[in-house]
N, C-alpha and C positions, 0 to 999 in steps of 0.2 A: 304293211299294207295298213296305213293312215287315215281310211277314208272319212271314218266316223267326223276326226275330231276336223278336217279339211271340210266337211259341210256340216258345222256347227248349225241346227236348227233347221237343217233340212231332212225331206223326207226320202229314205234310202230307197222305196219305191219309187220315188217321181225322179230319185236322181238317175237311176237306173234307167226307166223309160228315155228320158233328156239324152243319156248317154247311147241309147241304144238307136234314138233318133238322129242324133251325128253321125254316126255308122253308117245308117242310110244314106244321108246327104252325101257322105262319100264315097257311095260305092263300095265300103267295105264288105264283105258277108259276113254275117254275126251268125254263130253254130254254138247251140248248147249241146253238146255231146261227150261222152266218155271217152278221155284221152290214153290211146296207148301207146307209152312211150318208156325208154330205158331208164329216164330219170322219171321221178314224179314231179310232178306238176298241174296246177290248178286251172291254166289257161294261158293263154298268148297267142302271138300275131305269127303270121305263117304268106309266104307268098306262092300261089300254085295256078301255074300258066298263066302268069302274068297279071294275078288277081290277086288282090290281098285278103287274108281270112282272118277273122279274129275267132279264135276255140273255144270254151269255157264249160271247165265241169258242170254238169248239169244240179247235183248234189250239193254243192259248196253255200253258206251262208248267202244271205244279200250283201252285206257287209264286201264278203269276198268277193265277191260277181262285181260290184261298182270298183272296188278297188283296180282289180286286173282288168277292166274295161277303160278308167281314165287313164290307168298306166301306158295302155297299148293305143289308145286313142292319141295319148301326147305327142307321141312319136310322128306323127304325123303334120303337115303343114295344116293350121286350123282358120288362119287370117282371109281364107277368101269364103268363110261359110257364116253365116249370123250365128252367134252361140248367146244363149241370156249369159249375164254379166257373174251371175252366183256360179253356174258351171262351168265358165270360161277360167275364172278363178280356181277351180278344183282342179282342171286341166293343166294351170298354168303350174301350181303346188305340184301334182303329180311330174311334171316335164323337169322341175327343178330336181326331184328327189331322184328320177331316175334314168336320166338323158346326159350321157355325155358330151359335155359343152363345146368338144369340139366336131361332134359329127352330126351332121344337116340333118334337120327334119325330113319326112319322105313326103314329097310332092304328087298327093293321088288325089283323086284322078288328074292325071296330064289333059 
């Protein structure tokens, strides 16, 4: 998770606010709550009753929160909404690092 490098000169708390706003625009529920899992993880995306949700552990640091949120938002097709250029660049870098080139983006909401 290299969000700090990708956001050179950008305030992480501002980046987190922007990413949370994108989540809201996409109608993706964002929750900061304890994750109970057989496999240790700090956050991720899931789909419950046809609605996407991103869950992030509340106790992790700001850098990890922004990295998890940008990584998971980069799975979605973001072409239909306005995203400030600096934030879009962060998401594109995250997409290149984490997304399988053959896997289509999630087009949500439809």
